ROSEPA-785790 format. One record per residue: residue number from 0; residue in one letter; chain; x, y, z of N, C-alpha, C in turn. Coordinates in nm, 2 decimals. Layout:
% residues N
+-----+----+----+--------+--------+--------+--------+---------+--------+--------+--------+--------+
!   i ! aa ! ch !  neast ! nnorth !    nup ! caeast ! canorth !   caup !  ceast ! cnorth !    cup !
+-----+----+----+--------+--------+--------+--------+---------+--------+--------+--------+--------+
! NUM !  A !  A !      X !      Y !      Z !      X !       Y !      Z !      X !      Y !      Z !
...
+-----+----+----+--------+--------+--------+--------+---------+--------+--------+--------+--------+
//
This chain:
% residues 87
+-----+----+----+--------+--------+--------+--------+---------+--------+--------+--------+--------+
!   i ! aa ! ch !  neast ! nnorth !    nup ! caeast ! canorth !   caup !  ceast ! cnorth !    cup !
+-----+----+----+--------+--------+--------+--------+---------+--------+--------+--------+--------+
!   0 !  M !  A !   8.08 !   9.31 !   6.95 !   8.21 !    9.31 !   6.97 !   8.29 !   9.43 !   6.94 !
!   1 !  I !  A !   8.38 !   9.47 !   7.02 !   8.45 !    9.59 !   6.97 !   8.59 !   9.55 !   6.90 !
!   2 !  E !  A !   8.61 !   9.64 !   6.77 !   8.72 !    9.60 !   6.70 !   8.84 !   9.69 !   6.73 !
!   3 !  D !  A !   8.80 !   9.78 !   6.82 !   8.92 !    9.86 !   6.86 !   9.00 !   9.78 !   6.97 !
!   4 !  T !  A !   9.10 !   9.72 !   6.92 !   9.18 !    9.62 !   7.04 !   9.29 !   9.71 !   7.12 !
!   5 !  I !  A !   9.32 !   9.83 !   7.09 !   9.38 !    9.91 !   7.15 !   9.29 !   9.92 !   7.29 !
!   6 !  F !  A !   9.19 !   9.98 !   7.24 !   9.09 !   10.01 !   7.34 !   9.05 !   9.92 !   7.47 !
!   7 !  G !  A !   9.03 !   9.76 !   7.40 !   9.01 !    9.67 !   7.45 !   9.11 !   9.64 !   7.54 !
!   8 !  H !  A !   9.24 !   9.64 !   7.52 !   9.34 !    9.61 !   7.60 !   9.35 !   9.69 !   7.72 !
!   9 !  W !  A !   9.34 !   9.84 !   7.69 !   9.35 !    9.91 !   7.79 !   9.25 !   9.92 !   7.88 !
!  10 !  F !  A !   9.12 !   9.92 !   7.80 !   8.99 !    9.88 !   7.93 !   9.00 !   9.76 !   7.99 !
!  11 !  A !  A !   9.10 !   9.67 !   7.96 !   9.08 !    9.54 !   8.06 !   9.19 !   9.56 !   8.16 !
!  12 !  G !  A !   9.26 !   9.63 !   8.12 !   9.40 !    9.68 !   8.25 !   9.34 !   9.79 !   8.32 !
!  13 !  F !  A !   9.25 !   9.90 !   8.27 !   9.18 !    9.96 !   8.36 !   9.11 !   9.88 !   8.46 !
!  14 !  V !  A !   8.99 !   9.81 !   8.42 !   8.90 !    9.73 !   8.50 !   8.99 !   9.65 !   8.61 !
!  15 !  D !  A !   9.08 !   9.61 !   8.58 !   9.18 !    9.54 !   8.66 !   9.21 !   9.61 !   8.79 !
!  16 !  G !  A !   9.22 !   9.76 !   8.77 !   9.25 !    9.84 !   8.85 !   9.15 !   9.90 !   8.93 !
!  17 !  E !  A !   9.06 !   9.90 !   8.85 !   8.90 !   10.01 !   8.92 !   8.79 !   9.96 !   8.91 !
!  18 !  G !  A !   8.78 !   9.82 !   8.85 !   8.67 !    9.76 !   8.85 !   8.64 !   9.67 !   8.91 !
!  19 !  C !  A !   8.50 !   9.59 !   8.90 !   8.48 !    9.50 !   8.95 !   8.31 !   9.45 !   8.92 !
!  20 !  F !  A !   8.31 !   9.29 !   8.91 !   8.19 !    9.24 !   8.89 !   8.12 !   9.19 !   9.02 !
!  21 !  H !  A !   7.98 !   9.24 !   9.03 !   7.90 !    9.19 !   9.14 !   7.81 !   9.07 !   9.10 !
!  22 !  I !  A !   7.79 !   8.98 !   9.21 !   7.69 !    8.88 !   9.18 !   7.58 !   8.91 !   9.29 !
!  23 !  Q !  A !   7.48 !   8.93 !   9.28 !   7.39 !    8.96 !   9.41 !   7.27 !   8.88 !   9.40 !
!  24 !  K !  A !   7.24 !   8.81 !   9.53 !   7.11 !    8.77 !   9.52 !   6.98 !   8.82 !   9.52 !
!  25 !  E !  A !   6.89 !   8.79 !   9.46 !   6.79 !    8.87 !   9.46 !   6.68 !   8.86 !   9.53 !
!  26 !  T !  A !   6.64 !   8.96 !   9.63 !   6.56 !    8.94 !   9.72 !   6.42 !   8.90 !   9.69 !
!  27 !  N !  A !   6.36 !   8.96 !   9.60 !   6.24 !    8.97 !   9.58 !   6.19 !   8.83 !   9.48 !
!  28 !  R !  A !   6.28 !   8.76 !   9.45 !   6.26 !    8.62 !   9.41 !   6.39 !   8.51 !   9.38 !
!  29 !  Q !  A !   6.37 !   8.43 !   9.36 !   6.50 !    8.33 !   9.36 !   6.55 !   8.35 !   9.25 !
!  30 !  G !  A !   6.69 !   8.37 !   9.23 !   6.80 !    8.40 !   9.15 !   6.90 !   8.48 !   9.17 !
!  31 !  F !  A !   7.00 !   8.52 !   9.09 !   7.11 !    8.63 !   9.08 !   7.08 !   8.71 !   8.99 !
!  32 !  R !  A !   7.17 !   8.80 !   9.04 !   7.18 !    8.94 !   8.93 !   7.32 !   8.95 !   8.91 !
!  33 !  C !  A !   7.40 !   9.00 !   8.80 !   7.51 !    9.01 !   8.77 !   7.54 !   9.18 !   8.76 !
!  34 !  L !  A !   7.63 !   9.23 !   8.82 !   7.63 !    9.39 !   8.77 !   7.78 !   9.41 !   8.77 !
!  35 !  F !  A !   7.81 !   9.50 !   8.71 !   7.96 !    9.56 !   8.67 !   7.95 !   9.68 !   8.71 !
!  36 !  S !  A !   8.08 !   9.74 !   8.75 !   8.05 !    9.88 !   8.80 !   8.22 !   9.93 !   8.80 !
!  37 !  I !  A !   8.22 !  10.05 !   8.76 !   8.39 !   10.11 !   8.79 !   8.35 !  10.29 !   8.86 !
!  38 !  G !  A !   8.42 !  10.25 !   8.98 !   8.38 !   10.40 !   9.03 !   8.52 !  10.45 !   9.06 !
!  39 !  L !  A !   8.50 !  10.60 !   9.05 !   8.62 !   10.69 !   9.04 !   8.54 !  10.82 !   9.11 !
!  40 !  R !  A !   8.66 !  10.92 !   9.14 !   8.64 !   11.02 !   9.16 !   8.57 !  11.12 !   9.08 !
!  41 !  K !  A !   8.47 !  11.21 !   9.11 !   8.40 !   11.25 !   9.02 !   8.46 !  11.37 !   8.90 !
!  42 !  D !  A !   8.57 !  11.40 !   8.93 !   8.66 !   11.50 !   8.86 !   8.74 !  11.39 !   8.76 !
!  43 !  D !  A !   8.74 !  11.26 !   8.78 !   8.78 !   11.19 !   8.68 !   8.69 !  11.12 !   8.58 !
!  44 !  G !  A !   8.55 !  11.18 !   8.61 !   8.45 !   11.09 !   8.52 !   8.43 !  11.09 !   8.37 !
!  45 !  E !  A !   8.49 !  11.20 !   8.32 !   8.52 !   11.20 !   8.19 !   8.56 !  11.05 !   8.15 !
!  46 !  I !  A !   8.62 !  10.96 !   8.20 !   8.67 !   10.88 !   8.17 !   8.59 !  10.77 !   8.16 !
!  47 !  L !  A !   8.48 !  10.77 !   8.23 !   8.37 !   10.70 !   8.22 !   8.28 !  10.73 !   8.11 !
!  48 !  H !  A !   8.28 !  10.87 !   8.09 !   8.19 !   10.90 !   7.97 !   8.25 !  10.84 !   7.82 !
!  49 !  I !  A !   8.38 !  10.84 !   7.83 !   8.44 !   10.78 !   7.71 !   8.42 !  10.60 !   7.72 !
!  50 !  I !  A !   8.44 !  10.54 !   7.86 !   8.40 !   10.42 !   7.83 !   8.27 !  10.38 !   7.79 !
!  51 !  Q !  A !   8.18 !  10.44 !   7.84 !   8.03 !   10.43 !   7.80 !   8.02 !  10.45 !   7.67 !
!  52 !  Q !  A !   8.05 !  10.55 !   7.59 !   8.07 !   10.61 !   7.48 !   8.12 !  10.50 !   7.38 !
!  53 !  K !  A !   8.24 !  10.42 !   7.38 !   8.31 !   10.30 !   7.34 !   8.23 !  10.18 !   7.34 !
!  54 !  L !  A !   8.16 !  10.17 !   7.46 !   8.14 !   10.04 !   7.44 !   7.97 !  10.02 !   7.41 !
!  55 !  G !  A !   7.90 !  10.16 !   7.44 !   7.77 !   10.14 !   7.38 !   7.68 !  10.08 !   7.48 !
!  56 !  I !  A !   7.68 !  10.07 !   7.62 !   7.63 !   10.03 !   7.70 !   7.65 !  10.07 !   7.84 !
!  57 !  G !  A !   7.57 !  10.02 !   7.95 !   7.60 !   10.12 !   8.04 !   7.51 !  10.23 !   8.11 !
!  58 !  K !  A !   7.54 !  10.28 !   8.23 !   7.49 !   10.41 !   8.28 !   7.57 !  10.46 !   8.37 !
!  59 !  I !  A !   7.58 !  10.62 !   8.38 !   7.67 !   10.66 !   8.46 !   7.60 !  10.72 !   8.57 !
!  60 !  H !  A !   7.61 !  10.70 !   8.70 !   7.56 !   10.78 !   8.84 !   7.68 !  10.86 !   8.88 !
!  61 !  I !  A !   7.62 !  10.99 !   8.94 !   7.72 !   11.05 !   9.00 !   7.65 !  11.08 !   9.13 !
!  62 !  K !  A !   7.74 !  11.07 !   9.23 !   7.69 !   11.06 !   9.35 !   7.75 !  11.19 !   9.40 !
!  63 !  N !  A !   7.70 !  11.30 !   9.41 !   7.73 !   11.43 !   9.45 !   7.79 !  11.45 !   9.59 !
!  64 !  T !  A !   7.72 !  11.37 !   9.71 !   7.75 !   11.40 !   9.81 !   7.87 !  11.30 !   9.87 !
!  65 !  A !  A !   7.92 !  11.22 !   9.78 !   8.05 !   11.16 !   9.80 !   8.15 !  11.18 !   9.72 !
!  66 !  N !  A !   8.12 !  11.27 !   9.60 !   8.24 !   11.30 !   9.51 !   8.28 !  11.22 !   9.45 !
!  67 !  L !  A !   8.16 !  11.11 !   9.41 !   8.20 !   11.01 !   9.31 !   8.13 !  10.99 !   9.18 !
!  68 !  C !  A !   8.17 !  10.92 !   9.09 !   8.11 !   10.92 !   8.98 !   8.13 !  10.73 !   8.94 !
!  69 !  E !  A !   8.02 !  10.66 !   8.91 !   8.02 !   10.53 !   8.88 !   7.96 !  10.49 !   8.74 !
!  70 !  F !  A !   8.04 !  10.41 !   8.69 !   7.97 !   10.35 !   8.54 !   7.93 !  10.22 !   8.61 !
!  71 !  V !  A !   7.78 !  10.18 !   8.55 !   7.73 !   10.06 !   8.59 !   7.67 !   9.99 !   8.46 !
!  72 !  V !  A !   7.71 !   9.84 !   8.47 !   7.64 !    9.78 !   8.37 !   7.55 !   9.67 !   8.47 !
!  73 !  A !  A !   7.43 !   9.66 !   8.44 !   7.31 !    9.63 !   8.56 !   7.21 !   9.49 !   8.47 !
!  74 !  N !  A !   7.27 !   9.43 !   8.39 !   7.21 !    9.33 !   8.31 !   7.29 !   9.23 !   8.26 !
!  75 !  K !  A !   7.23 !   9.12 !   8.24 !   7.33 !    9.00 !   8.20 !   7.36 !   9.01 !   8.05 !
!  76 !  K !  A !   7.30 !   9.07 !   7.95 !   7.35 !    9.07 !   7.83 !   7.45 !   9.17 !   7.86 !
!  77 !  G !  A !   7.46 !   9.27 !   7.92 !   7.56 !    9.34 !   7.93 !   7.71 !   9.30 !   7.97 !
!  78 !  C !  A !   7.68 !   9.24 !   8.10 !   7.79 !    9.18 !   8.18 !   7.85 !   9.04 !   8.06 !
!  79 !  E !  A !   7.77 !   9.00 !   7.99 !   7.81 !    8.88 !   7.92 !   7.91 !   8.95 !   7.79 !
!  80 !  F !  A !   7.86 !   9.06 !   7.74 !   7.92 !    9.14 !   7.64 !   8.06 !   9.20 !   7.69 !
!  81 !  L !  A !   8.08 !   9.23 !   7.83 !   8.21 !    9.26 !   7.89 !   8.31 !   9.15 !   7.89 !
!  82 !  C !  A !   8.27 !   9.00 !   7.92 !   8.35 !    8.91 !   7.92 !   8.44 !   8.90 !   7.80 !
!  83 !  Q !  A !   8.43 !   8.95 !   7.71 !   8.51 !    8.93 !   7.60 !   8.67 !   9.03 !   7.60 !
!  84 !  F !  A !   8.64 !   9.10 !   7.70 !   8.76 !    9.17 !   7.73 !   8.86 !   9.09 !   7.81 !
!  85 !  F !  A !   8.80 !   9.00 !   7.88 !   8.90 !    8.89 !   7.98 !   8.91 !   8.80 !   7.98 !
!  86 !  F !  A !   8.90 !   8.73 !   7.85 !   8.88 !    8.62 !   7.82 !   9.01 !   8.61 !   7.70 !
+-----+----+----+--------+--------+--------+--------+---------+--------+--------+--------+--------+
//
């Protein structure tokens, strides 16, 4: 649980504009996979590092060819943790 309510409210609003949850069918077995991501231009990547540090979860991927930076949470436990900001 994040105790910083100011960050929590900011994060929920930021995700509303920039983030998304994905549900993907797993091809190698029956079931689904939950993912969360926020993609920004690489020069705004520091914001994603701050989010990762505050939340204590997720990974940052840099896509040099597309000049993009992406924060990704790719597991059920992490996605469940993120739900606290939206309910």
